[in-house]
N, C-alpha and C positions, 0 to 999 in steps of 0.2 A: 223214853222221854220222862217216865215218873222216876227213874234210878237220878237220871239228869235233876232232877226237882230236888231229891233227896239227897243229892251231892252239894245242892247250893245251898240249903240252909241249913246243910250241916257244919259250916261256915261262922265262927263266930262274929266275926265283924258284919253280914249276912244278917246275921240275927238281930243284933242288933239296930242296922238300918231299916229292916224291916217291923222294929217296934218304934221307932223315932218316924218314918214314915208314915205309917197307918195313923198313927197318934194326928201328926203335921194335917194328914188325908182329912180327917174329921174335922180339925179346926177347921182347915178352908173351907169342908163343904157347907160345915154349921155358920159359915159366917158368910160365904158366897149368895146363900139365897136370899139371906137379905139385902145385898149390895147388889146380887142384879135386879130385885126388882127395887130398889131405889136410883136404879139408873146411873149409880157409880161403881161399876163394876171395874172399870180401869182404874182403879184405887191401888187395887193391887203390882199393878204394870207400871203406874208411880211410885208406888214408895218401894218397889224391887229397887230403881237405879238409882233412888236417894241411901237405900242399904248399900249398894253398890260404891256410892263415893263414900259413906262411912266405913264398908269394909277395905276399901283401897286406901283409908287413909291410919286407919290400924292397921293396915301391913306395914304403911312406910316406918308409922312410931314405935314398931315391935311387939304391938297390944294383943291383947284377948280379943279376937273378931268381935264376936258375937254377943261380948260384956262392953264393948265400943258402938257394936250397931243396934241392939235393941235399945235406948234410953233416944239415937239419934232419931230415928226412924218414929220413935214414938213422938218425938216436938214436934216433925214433920207432918203425919197425919191429923195433928191437932192446929197446927198451924194450916194447914189446908182447910178443914175444916171451917177455922175463923175465916179466914178468907175469901170461902165458899159464901157464908154467909152475911158477911158484911161487906165486900165491893161486888167492884164492877166484874170482879174477875170471877168468874163462874166456873162449876163444874169440870167439863174438858181441858178448859183450857186451864184453867191453873192446877189440874193435874200435870201438864204436859208443858208449864213453864217451869216448875217444881222437879219433874222425872229427868229433861234435857239440860238441864243447868247443873243436877245431881252427877248427872250421867259422866254432862263432861267435867267437870272438876275431879269426877275421881281418876277419871283416864289419863290428866295431866299430872294428878300426885304419883300414880303407877310411871308414867312417863318420865318420871324426876328422880323418882326413885329405884324401886325394884326392878319396873320395865317389865313385860308381859310376860309372869313366868304360870307356870301350871297352873299355881296356886289361882290368881288371877283368873284364867280358862275356867279354873273349878265354881267358882263366882259366879262367873256369866252362863256357863253353862252346864251347872250340876256336879254334885259330886257325892252323895251321901256316903259311900264307901269309904271314902279317907276320912269323914268325921273323929278328931278324939274321942276318948273315955270324956273325957269332962265336959263336950260338947254333945256327947248323947244325953248324960244323965239332967244337964240342965232342962237339954231340950226337951226328954222327956216330965220334970219337973214344970215347966210353960206349958207344954200344951194339955197337961191334964190341970192345971189353973185356969187358962181361956177355957175350957169345955166346960167346967163347974161354973166359972161365971158364968157363960150363953146358958146356961141349962138354968140358974136360981132366977136370972131374967129374960129369959124366954119369953114372960108375958107382955113384959114392957116391950121390949126389942119387936113381937108380935106387931102390937099396938102401931107402935112411929113408923114399920114398914109399910102398913098401909093406908095407913090416913094419920099421919102427922099432928095436923093441924086438933083434927076429933080429939088423939092423941092428947093435945096442948089442953083443950080445954074442959076434959074432965080433972086434968089436975098433974098431969104425969109428966114433970120436967125432964123434956124432949131432945134439951138442950145437953144434959146430964148421961140421957143414955146413947145421943148419936156421938159422944165423945168416948162412952165406952167402947162402943159398935168400931170405932177408930182407934182405940189403943188394941182389944182383940187384933182385928184386921192387921194393924201394926206391927204386934210381937210375931204375929205367924206371917206375914211375909219373910222379917227373916227366916227365922226357922225353915221358911219357905226354901228361899234360897240355896241353903247348904243342900237342897236335895234336889229342887229343878233348877237352880240356878236365874241371877237376873233378867234372862231374858225370856224364858217359862215360866216363871212362877205365877203368874196370873190368871194363865191353863188351871190349874188345880184349883183356881176360886171360881169361874166361870163355868168350865163344861159338867161338871157334875148338876149345877142347876140346871142347865139350859137345856141337859138333858132327862131327867127328871119332869121338865114342864112340857116336854112333849105329850106325856100321857098322862100327868096327874096335875090337879088342879087345886088339890087341896095344900095350904102353907104346911102342917105337919107330915104330910105323905108327900110332901116334894125337900124336906127336909130328912124322914128316913129317909125316902129313896135317895137323896146324894148323898148320905152318911156313905149306904151300903156301895152307890155308885162309885164312891171315892175310893172305897178303902179295897173295891176289889180290881179296879183299874191298877192300881201300883199295887198291888201284889203281881198284877198279871204282868202290867210292862218289868220289872224285876225279873220274873221268870226269863220272859221276850230279849231282854236288855243280857241275862244273861247266856243266851241259846244262839243269841242270833249276833253276841260280842258290841251291842250298842248302844250307845249313853243309854243312863238312868234317865232322865231328865226328858228328853225326846221321845224315850219309847212310853215313859205311862202317858205322853202328851198324843202318842198316838194311838195309845188301843183305849185313852177319852174317846177323838174324836172318830175312831170306829163305832164304836159305842153310840157316840151321840148319830150319826148316820142310821145305825140301826133303829135307833126307838124314832128316828123323822120319817123314816122310812112304814113302820109299825104304825104311825103316826097316820100317816096321811091313807095306810089303809082302812085304818077304823074308822075316818072319814066317811070314806068311801061309802064304807057297808054301813052307816049310821046314815049317811044321806038317800 
């Protein structure tokens, strides 16, 4: 098995895929903790459907997919934030409204232009190994930017995550930092779609945070644990995908699910021993 793993990581395109995957996994894990605690974790699913619609439009117009999808999804994230704050359409209803509409429009555009090609399936279910060199470079630069921005504004993000009203009372511009979270999430979703696909990307945000919270209670501890879990599950998922000839995105989700179950069992055992 060790020889098989060494053979896997000997390919340059696998090495590029792993670098991008690790960076995107880090971004998703960092943002996932905040989104889960703010009960907004399904935003990943909603924005991924918007991304699919944008990618479908880019393919129909023969434009660069990521360069089209990133601004469209960022705009959708800000719009989602606005209508959730200022209208009668709240949270999950707003996400469902935007995500289903975008997915439907994307399918219509594809059906009327290119049809359900392999590229479309890659964006729906993920295919990190088919990323171009330009996609890899862009993904690396943007992922590093997301991580830096998160770390720079960590204290403000922590404040609005736990008590937004108190944070606002202390002078923190909560709208500004909620917009920052929306922006970082949107960018991460677009980058992660290439790896996980539109139908699976939300798992990359939700699973590591929920798994960490089974055993760890402090915010910083959960953030650190989530990043370790996310990266580990991605690497194990790549290896499992190669060994079993399974889709990469689905393999990563399966590893995350297995680890979540293990942590849940350990948490129950720990609770019974303490009781």
